[in-house]
C-alpha angles and dihedrals in degrees: 000000000000111000111239098019109155125191107212116199112191131140095200111084094209093051090045091054092049090053089049096048096043097045094042093053087049087058101255127131115233131207112190141207132175092200137056093224094054090042088063090053096049092046090059094043098043103029095214123202091231140011122215108196132188107222098211113061132135120262102356106031124198097266089054094047090050091054089052092048090050092047093057117077090215094059106021095102099046111111114242124198121201120228122191146146086226099107100158117137109276097025094104092053093044092052091047091048087053089061105266115140096220145353135232122182127215131273086057122235095218094204091051092048092055092044093053093044090051089047090056100036106024120227118330114270093014 
């Protein structure tokens, strides 16, 4: 398994590019999906160190995709961070209770994003 491989699941192309650029500049490899269903397939195929999952997506949303990841022995232990523009009081607790390992709100704080990814993955190439 490559150290520092991040599966980014985001249906907005602008946000996906932001993740790709920021994480790439920080030395991480990204695998990308624009749907929750494809993310589940990619997680089993690539065995990432971390999944960053948009919560609100059409068809299979982030919470449903998380349940599918947790139900598969190959992907059950991969940490998954929720990312959402839903920043109402109680949302963080609700997403953590759903089984996410962390929570980031949009608009993204770039420094915090990199800090959280490093906390879960260690330094790239380590």
